[in-house]
C-alpha positions as CSV (number, residue, x, y, z in Angstrom):
1,M,39.5,3.9,-6.1
2,A,36.1,4.2,-7.7
3,K,33.2,2.4,-6.1
4,V,32.9,-1.0,-7.6
5,G,29.1,-0.8,-7.5
6,S,29.4,1.7,-10.3
7,R,31.8,-0.4,-12.3
8,G,29.8,-0.3,-15.6
9,M,30.0,3.5,-16.0
10,W,33.4,3.7,-14.4
11,I,35.1,1.1,-16.6
12,G,33.6,2.7,-19.7
13,A,34.9,6.1,-18.8
14,V,38.4,4.9,-17.8
15,C,38.9,2.7,-20.8
16,A,37.8,5.5,-23.2
17,G,40.6,7.5,-21.7
18,L,43.0,4.6,-22.0
19,L,42.3,4.2,-25.6
20,L,43.4,7.7,-26.1
21,A,46.3,7.5,-23.7
22,G,48.1,4.5,-25.1
23,C,46.4,1.1,-24.9
24,D,47.5,0.7,-28.5
25,V,51.1,0.9,-27.3
26,F,50.5,-2.3,-25.5
27,E,49.3,-3.8,-28.8
28,R,52.4,-2.8,-30.6
29,Q,54.8,-3.9,-27.9
30,G,53.0,-7.2,-27.5
31,V,52.3,-9.0,-24.2
32,G,52.8,-12.7,-23.7
33,P,54.0,-15.3,-26.2
34,G,55.7,-13.9,-29.2
35,G,55.9,-10.4,-27.7
36,Q,57.5,-8.5,-24.9
37,A,57.4,-10.5,-21.6
38,I,54.5,-9.4,-19.4
39,E,56.9,-9.4,-16.5
40,S,58.5,-6.2,-17.9
41,F,55.4,-4.2,-17.3
42,T,54.4,-2.5,-14.1
43,A,51.3,-3.6,-12.1
44,E,49.5,-0.4,-13.2
45,Q,50.2,-1.1,-16.9
46,I,49.0,-4.7,-16.7
47,F,45.9,-3.5,-14.8
48,E,45.2,-0.9,-17.4
49,R,45.5,-3.6,-20.1
50,G,42.8,-5.6,-18.3
51,E,40.6,-2.5,-18.3
52,Y,41.3,-2.1,-22.0
53,E,40.2,-5.7,-22.7
54,L,37.0,-5.0,-20.8
55,S,36.3,-2.0,-22.9
56,T,36.5,-4.2,-26.0
57,N,34.2,-6.8,-24.4
58,D,37.0,-9.3,-24.2
59,S,36.2,-10.4,-20.6
60,E,38.3,-13.5,-20.8
61,S,41.5,-11.7,-21.7
62,A,40.7,-9.0,-19.1
63,A,40.4,-11.7,-16.4
64,F,43.8,-13.1,-17.5
65,Y,45.5,-9.7,-17.2
66,F,44.0,-8.9,-13.8
67,G,45.2,-12.4,-12.7
68,E,48.7,-11.5,-13.9
69,V,48.7,-8.4,-11.7
70,E,47.9,-10.6,-8.7
71,R,50.5,-13.2,-9.7
72,L,53.4,-10.7,-10.4
73,Y,52.6,-8.1,-7.7
74,P,50.8,-10.1,-5.0
75,Y,51.4,-7.6,-2.1
76,S,50.6,-4.4,-4.0
77,D,47.4,-2.4,-3.8
78,W,47.1,-3.1,-7.5
79,A,46.7,-6.8,-6.7
80,K,43.8,-6.1,-4.5
81,R,42.1,-4.0,-7.1
82,A,42.9,-6.5,-9.8
83,L,41.3,-9.4,-7.8
84,I,37.9,-7.8,-7.5
85,M,38.1,-6.8,-11.2
86,Q,39.0,-10.3,-12.1
87,A,35.9,-11.5,-10.4
88,Y,33.9,-9.0,-12.3
89,A,35.6,-9.9,-15.7
90,Y,34.9,-13.6,-15.1
91,H,31.3,-12.9,-14.3
92,Q,31.0,-10.8,-17.5
93,D,32.4,-13.8,-19.4
94,K,29.8,-16.1,-17.7
95,D,32.6,-18.1,-16.2
96,Y,30.7,-18.4,-12.9
97,E,32.9,-20.9,-11.2
98,N,36.0,-18.7,-11.6
99,A,34.0,-15.6,-10.7
100,R,33.1,-17.3,-7.4
101,S,36.6,-18.3,-6.8
102,S,38.0,-14.8,-7.3
103,A,35.2,-13.2,-5.3
104,Q,35.7,-15.6,-2.4
105,R,39.5,-15.0,-2.4
106,F,38.8,-11.3,-2.2
107,I,36.5,-11.8,0.8
108,D,39.0,-14.1,2.5
109,F,42.0,-11.7,1.9
110,Y,40.2,-8.4,2.4
111,P,37.2,-8.9,4.6
112,A,37.2,-5.3,5.9
113,D,37.7,-3.7,2.5
114,D,35.0,-1.4,1.1
115,D,34.7,-3.7,-1.9
116,A,34.0,-6.8,0.2
117,A,30.3,-6.2,-0.1
118,Y,30.6,-6.1,-3.9
119,A,32.7,-9.3,-3.8
120,Q,30.0,-11.0,-1.8
121,Y,27.3,-9.7,-4.2
122,L,29.3,-11.0,-7.2
123,L,29.6,-14.4,-5.5
124,A,25.8,-14.4,-5.0
125,L,25.2,-13.3,-8.6
126,S,27.4,-16.1,-9.9
127,Y,24.8,-18.5,-8.5
128,Y,21.7,-16.4,-9.2
129,D,22.5,-15.9,-12.8
130,Q,22.6,-19.6,-13.4
131,I,19.0,-20.1,-12.2
132,E,17.1,-20.8,-15.4
133,L,14.2,-23.1,-16.1
134,V,12.1,-24.1,-13.2
135,G,12.5,-27.8,-14.2
136,R,16.2,-27.9,-13.6
137,D,18.1,-28.9,-10.4
138,Q,17.5,-26.4,-7.6
139,G,20.9,-26.7,-5.9
140,L,22.1,-23.4,-7.4
141,T,18.9,-21.7,-6.2
142,F,19.6,-22.8,-2.6
143,Q,23.2,-21.6,-2.9
144,A,22.0,-18.3,-4.4
145,L,19.6,-17.8,-1.5
146,Q,22.3,-18.4,1.0
147,S,24.8,-16.0,-0.7
148,L,22.2,-13.3,-1.1
149,R,21.2,-13.7,2.5
150,T,24.8,-13.1,3.5
151,V,24.9,-9.8,1.5
152,I,21.6,-8.7,3.2
153,E,22.7,-9.6,6.7
154,R,26.4,-8.7,6.6
155,Y,26.1,-5.6,4.5
156,P,22.6,-4.2,5.2
157,D,23.6,-0.6,4.5
158,S,25.5,-1.3,1.3
159,E,24.1,-0.4,-2.2
160,Y,23.8,-4.1,-2.9
161,A,21.5,-5.0,-0.1
162,R,18.3,-3.8,-1.8
163,S,19.1,-5.6,-5.1
164,S,19.9,-8.7,-3.0
165,I,16.5,-8.6,-1.3
166,L,14.7,-8.4,-4.6
167,K,16.8,-11.3,-6.1
168,F,16.3,-13.3,-2.9
169,D,12.5,-13.0,-3.3
170,L,12.7,-14.0,-6.9
171,A,14.9,-17.0,-6.1
172,F,12.5,-18.0,-3.3
173,D,9.6,-17.8,-5.7
174,H,11.6,-20.0,-8.1
175,L,11.9,-22.7,-5.5
176,A,8.1,-22.6,-4.9
177,G,7.6,-22.8,-8.6
178,K,9.6,-26.0,-8.7
179,E,7.4,-27.6,-6.0
180,M,4.3,-26.5,-7.9
181,E,5.5,-28.0,-11.1
182,I,6.1,-31.4,-9.4
183,G,2.8,-31.2,-7.6
184,R,0.9,-30.5,-10.9
185,Y,2.7,-33.4,-12.5
186,Y,1.5,-35.8,-9.8
187,L,-2.0,-34.3,-9.7
188,K,-2.5,-34.8,-13.5
189,R,-1.5,-38.5,-13.0
190,D,-3.9,-38.9,-10.0
191,H,-1.1,-39.4,-7.6
192,F,-3.0,-37.3,-5.1
193,T,-1.0,-37.9,-1.9
194,A,2.3,-37.1,-3.6
195,A,0.7,-33.9,-5.1
196,I,-0.6,-32.9,-1.7
197,N,2.8,-33.2,-0.2
198,R,4.3,-30.8,-2.7
199,F,1.5,-28.2,-2.4
200,R,1.7,-28.4,1.3
201,V,5.4,-27.4,1.1
202,V,4.4,-24.3,-0.8
203,V,1.6,-23.4,1.7
204,E,3.8,-24.0,4.8
205,D,7.2,-22.9,3.6
206,F,6.6,-20.5,0.8
207,Q,3.6,-18.4,2.0
208,T,5.0,-15.2,0.7
209,T,5.4,-16.3,-2.9
210,T,3.1,-15.9,-5.8
211,H,2.3,-19.6,-5.8
212,T,0.4,-19.9,-2.6
213,A,-3.1,-19.2,-4.0
214,E,-2.8,-21.8,-6.6
215,A,-1.3,-24.3,-4.1
216,L,-4.4,-23.9,-1.9
217,H,-6.7,-24.4,-4.9
218,R,-4.8,-27.6,-6.0
219,L,-5.2,-28.9,-2.4
220,V,-8.9,-28.4,-2.7
221,E,-8.8,-30.5,-6.0
222,A,-6.6,-33.2,-4.5
223,Y,-8.5,-33.6,-1.2
224,L,-11.9,-33.7,-3.0
225,S,-10.5,-36.4,-5.3
226,L,-9.6,-38.4,-2.2
227,G,-12.9,-37.8,-0.5
228,L,-11.2,-35.8,2.3
229,T,-13.9,-33.1,2.4
230,E,-12.9,-31.4,5.7
231,E,-9.4,-30.8,4.4
232,A,-10.7,-29.5,1.1
233,Q,-13.1,-27.2,2.8
234,T,-10.4,-25.8,5.1
235,A,-8.1,-25.2,2.1
236,G,-10.9,-23.4,0.4
237,A,-11.5,-21.3,3.6
238,V,-7.9,-20.3,3.9
239,L,-7.9,-19.5,0.1
240,G,-11.0,-17.4,0.6
241,F,-9.7,-15.4,3.5
242,N,-6.4,-14.5,1.8
243,Y,-7.1,-14.6,-1.9
244,Q,-10.9,-14.1,-2.3
245,S,-10.6,-11.9,-5.4
246,T,-8.6,-14.5,-7.4
247,D,-9.7,-16.9,-10.0
248,W,-8.2,-19.7,-7.9
249,Y,-10.8,-19.0,-5.1
250,E,-13.6,-18.8,-7.6
251,D,-12.6,-22.2,-9.0
252,S,-12.3,-23.7,-5.6
253,F,-15.7,-22.3,-4.5
254,K,-17.3,-23.9,-7.6
255,L,-15.7,-27.2,-6.8
256,L,-16.9,-27.2,-3.2
257,T,-20.4,-26.0,-3.8
258,G,-20.7,-28.4,-6.7
259,Q,-20.5,-31.2,-4.1
260,G,-22.8,-29.5,-1.7
261,L,-19.9,-28.2,0.4
262,E,-18.7,-24.7,1.4
263,P,-15.4,-23.2,2.5
264,R,-15.1,-23.9,6.2
265,V,-12.3,-24.2,8.7
266,F,-11.9,-27.5,10.5
267,D,-9.3,-27.4,13.2
268,N,-8.4,-31.1,13.2
269,N,-5.9,-31.0,10.3
270,W,-2.7,-29.2,9.3
271,L,-4.6,-26.6,7.3
272,G,-6.3,-25.5,10.5
273,A,-2.9,-24.6,11.8
274,V,-2.2,-22.7,8.6
275,Y,-5.5,-20.8,9.1
276,R,-4.5,-19.8,12.6
277,Q,-1.1,-18.6,11.2
278,M,-2.1,-16.9,8.0
279,V,-5.5,-15.4,9.1
280,K,-5.3,-15.0,12.8
281,G,-1.6,-14.5,13.2
282,E,-1.2,-17.2,15.8
283,W,2.2,-18.7,15.4
284,L,2.5,-20.7,18.6
């Protein structure tokens, strides 16, 4: 069996051959209502019909035929191959719920199979590919993170681990972006405490994302607005130590010096702990 990770090229090559070898015979004979009963075909023939449908970009029909292989020949090797291909076809059709279902069944039935890693990756993609605008509900993002982590931890040597790591980082950044969006919303409406809570989440829980520098700058803005100068100065100091070359630090520096202050670490607030972690590497 060809590696599933190379499905795109493999399917194209196989189906090109099938077109020459007789997929049109299936068309003339008919399969399903109004034609020859699908039960009269072998598992291999039905599987090949699914591949043919994929080659014509009819992923919905392909998923149907792969499902029929599993239904009619449940204990055959073709059924195993058809199940992973059904998950792939559903994903191509953007039917993410059924893609997850098929992928999960494959994992449950064939946990030691070589294609189990790809099934887990498909399951993760079925969540990841639904992550869209930052403003939407983030439940799918959390589920994508969990599923991608499973690929990374359970199949670290697979060809899907690297892609999962990259997608994990992007999904993680997406969650941080959600916190930033809400924080900015509150900040614009002078709900400073609520804004600080959101920016704090980014600084404490999403330090490796692209949003940390802005979150620290927004903390400087919010704390200065509340008259909490030591917190503002500490946020500015952490920002300076880690992101001194950014426009965010330049803006924070201007805000602080404009009020006769300077970036400086005060150890009596939560940002002091962040400074010890991010700058000094003290985690205890």
